[in-house]
N, C-alpha and C positions, 0 to 999 in steps of 0.2 A: 540907191534911191533911198529913200524909209517904206517903200511897197518891198519892194527887193529884202531891208533888213529883214520886216516886218515875214513876211514868209517865208523866208528859213529860217526865224524864231519858232513862228508855229506849226516847222513840218522839222524840230528837233524835241529830243527832251529838253525845253528851257523852260528858267521862271517862271517869262509868262505863256508859255501852254497851259503848268500846273495852274498857275490862278486865275485863271479861266476855266479850265476842269476843278477848279475849288467850290468860283463863287458857284458852276452849276450843283458840284454835289450838294452845296449848305443846302441851294435851292430844295432838290432832289430830299434834303433831311426834312427840310420845315414839311413840304407840300404833303411830305411819306408819317408825316403826324393831324394829315387831314387838319392841316393853320393856314388860315391867306400868310400868299406875301407881304411886306408893306412892297408902298410903289415905290420906294429908292431900291429894294432887293430886287424886286421884279423885272423893273427897268435891270440892271446891269445884268440878271439873268438874259434876258429876251437880247442885249448885244452883243455876250458874254455867245447864247448858241449865232448870230448870225454870224458871229464874227467866227467859228468856227464851220457852217453852212459856206461862208463864204474862201475860206482856207481846201475845204474842198473842192466848191466851182473851180477857183483859179492854180490850186498844185497843175493840174496834168502839162497847161502851160508851161508853166515854171519850168516842168523839170525837167519838158523836154525839154524850152532853152537855157536848160543845165545840160544840158548831154547836148546839145547842137557847139554849144560855145565849148564845149572842153572844161569846164568849170571845177574851182580846187572843193568848190560847195559843199561839203555832205548834205544828203536832206536825203530824211524819206516820208511815205506819202503819211496824210496823218491817220488817215483807217488805218495803214498798221501799230500806229504811238497810241488808236488809241484802244489798240489789244496789249499792250503792253500792261504792269503793274502799277500800281496806285503808294505810290511812297504814304499815302495818308491812311488806307485802308489796309497798304499791303494786298489785296486783290486785284486781279483783274475786274475792274470794274466802270470804268470810262462808259462803258459804250449804256451800261445800265442806269447809272444818273443819268442820261441823258437819254435813254427811255422814257424814264420816268416822271420827266417834263412834259412830251411831246404832248399828252392831252391836256392836262393845268396848263399852260399855257397857250395855246389855242382856243382856249372855253372862255365862259368868262367863270368861272370856279374863281378863280386870283384875282379876281375885281371886281 
């Protein structure tokens, strides 16, 4: 099913997860320069954060279902993946980029 495939991709070190984190990282850089995000960039960033939140909310059920079904799929909880090395910066900074967005995306700073 599409949901299974998406969660499997998001719970692995996949190109999809990397692309989502790249969107977040680029927004954090723009906001770090005290600049405003363009509407399309803001929308993409908000959607990227929403995907991460939904993944965090649903991963527990996915992990339980995989464990109970003795499935062969290998997945890693998102919070562990976010602690890995960012191939773009070669640092463990995924969570830092997310944190830089928390205030600006929830205020009028970006609109």
